[in-house]
matplotlib code that plots the C-alpha trace (Angstrom):
import matplotlib.pyplot as plt

x = [-31.3, -27.5, -27.7, -29.9, -27.4, -24.5, -26.3, -26.9, -23.3, -22.1, -24.4, -23.2, -19.6, -20.2, -21.9, -19.0, -16.4, -18.2, -18.6, -15.0, -13.9, -16.3, -14.7, -11.2, -12.0, -13.8, -10.8, -8.4, -10.6, -11.1, -7.4, -6.5, -9.1, -8.5, -7.6, -3.9, -2.7, -1.6, 0.0, 1.0, 2.2, 5.8, 5.2, 8.0, 11.0, 13.3, 11.1, 11.4, 15.1, 15.3, 13.2, 15.4, 18.5, 20.4, 24.1, 25.6, 26.3, 22.7, 21.3, 23.2, 22.0, 18.4, 18.7, 19.9, 17.1, 14.5, 16.0, 15.7, 12.1, 11.2, 12.8, 10.8, 7.6, 8.3, 8.6, 5.3, 3.5, 4.6, 3.1, -0.1, -0.5, -0.2, -2.6, -5.2, -5.0, -5.4, -8.3, -10.1, -9.6, -11.0, -14.1, -14.8, -13.3, -14.7, -18.4, -18.1, -15.7, -13.6, -14.2, -11.3, -9.0, -10.4, -9.9, -6.3, -5.6, -7.2, -4.9, -1.9, -3.0, -3.1, 0.4, 1.6, 0.0, 1.8, 5.1, 4.6, 3.9, 7.0, 9.1, 7.8, 8.5, 12.0, 12.5, 11.4, 13.7, 16.6, 15.9, 15.6, 19.0, 20.7, 18.8, 19.7, 17.0, 15.9, 15.7, 13.8, 11.2, 10.8, 10.6, 8.0, 5.8, 6.1, 5.2, 2.5, 0.4, -3.2, -4.5, -3.9, -1.6, -3.0, -3.3, -5.2, -2.3, -1.1, 2.1, 4.5, 3.5, 5.2, 8.6, 8.5, 7.8]
y = [0.9, 0.6, -3.2, -2.7, -0.1, -2.4, -5.3, -3.2, -2.1, -5.7, -6.8, -4.0, -4.7, -8.4, -7.8, -5.5, -8.0, -10.8, -8.8, -7.8, -11.4, -12.4, -9.8, -11.0, -14.6, -13.7, -11.7, -14.5, -17.1, -15.0, -14.3, -18.0, -19.1, -16.5, -18.0, -18.1, -16.3, -18.5, -16.9, -13.7, -15.0, -13.8, -10.3, -7.7, -6.8, -9.2, -12.1, -11.0, -10.7, -14.1, -15.7, -14.2, -15.5, -12.3, -12.0, -9.5, -7.1, -7.4, -7.1, -3.8, -2.5, -3.5, -1.6, 1.6, 1.4, 0.9, 3.8, 6.0, 5.1, 5.7, 9.2, 9.8, 8.7, 10.8, 13.8, 13.0, 12.3, 15.7, 17.3, 15.3, 16.5, 20.1, 19.6, 17.9, 20.8, 23.3, 21.5, 21.1, 24.7, 25.7, 23.5, 24.1, 27.4, 29.6, 30.5, 30.1, 27.4, 28.2, 25.3, 26.2, 26.1, 22.7, 21.4, 22.7, 20.8, 17.6, 18.0, 18.3, 15.1, 13.4, 14.6, 13.3, 9.9, 9.9, 10.8, 7.9, 5.4, 6.6, 6.1, 2.6, 1.7, 3.1, 1.1, -2.1, -1.4, -0.8, -4.1, -6.0, -4.7, -6.3, -9.6, -12.8, -14.1, -16.7, -14.1, -11.7, -14.4, -15.1, -11.4, -10.9, -13.6, -12.1, -8.5, -9.5, -11.4, -10.7, -11.0, -8.3, -8.8, -9.2, -5.5, -5.2, -3.8, -5.4, -7.5, -4.9, -2.4, -4.4, -3.8, -0.1, -0.7]
z = [48.8, 49.0, 48.4, 45.3, 43.8, 44.7, 43.0, 39.9, 39.8, 40.2, 37.4, 35.1, 35.8, 35.2, 31.8, 30.8, 31.8, 30.0, 26.8, 26.9, 27.4, 24.5, 22.3, 23.1, 22.5, 19.2, 18.0, 18.9, 17.2, 14.2, 13.8, 14.1, 11.6, 8.9, 5.6, 5.0, 1.8, -1.0, -4.0, -2.2, 1.2, 0.6, -0.5, -0.5, -2.4, -0.5, -1.6, -5.2, -5.0, -3.4, -6.1, -8.7, -7.0, -7.8, -7.7, -5.2, -8.1, -9.4, -5.9, -5.4, -8.7, -7.9, -4.6, -6.4, -9.0, -6.3, -4.3, -7.4, -7.9, -4.3, -4.5, -7.7, -6.0, -2.9, -5.2, -6.9, -3.6, -2.3, -5.4, -5.0, -1.4, -2.5, -5.4, -3.1, -0.6, -3.5, -4.9, -1.6, -0.8, -4.2, -3.7, 0.0, 1.0, -1.8, -2.3, -6.1, -7.2, -10.2, -12.6, -14.8, -11.8, -10.8, -14.3, -14.3, -11.0, -12.4, -15.5, -13.2, -11.4, -14.8, -15.6, -12.2, -13.0, -16.3, -14.6, -12.2, -15.0, -16.8, -13.7, -13.3, -16.9, -16.7, -13.5, -15.3, -18.3, -15.9, -14.1, -17.4, -18.5, -15.5, -15.4, -17.2, -19.6, -17.0, -14.3, -16.6, -17.2, -13.5, -12.8, -15.5, -13.9, -10.5, -11.5, -13.9, -11.4, -12.1, -8.5, -5.9, -2.9, 0.6, 0.8, -2.5, -4.6, -7.8, -7.7, -9.1, -6.4, -3.7, -5.3, -4.3, -0.6]

ax = plt.figure().add_subplot(projection="3d")
ax.plot(x, y, z, "-o")
ax.set_aspect("equal")
plt.show()
């Protein structure tokens, strides 16, 4: 009886080890054969600055503009978190949801989206003001990419992060 139990345990441990090894090999093979990104392989704000060949003064101004936008987005994100909690509480924590309150929250979401778009446009106008015409043309091509980046976001989105 002990030999039989031992044989079963050895068999189970062997199957577990083999399946683990198979998973590890599969993950390694899958990672190595994944298609390499083409257009968006050099994402990030540093790559954009490098492509534009910014002067030290322009680089410093770009960093300030980017910092201002991040602060603006942080403020908006904090408001969004509060609104989401408020909306979820209204939907799930009350027996009878107040549709007017939900509509007000949705309206506030719309206002935050508008605020975000204004901040982005203001950022672009500020960037445009410090770029040479050649740099502005390159910049426009970079941010107006139609395809998403590796993480699924449009090209201009990577400037913020």
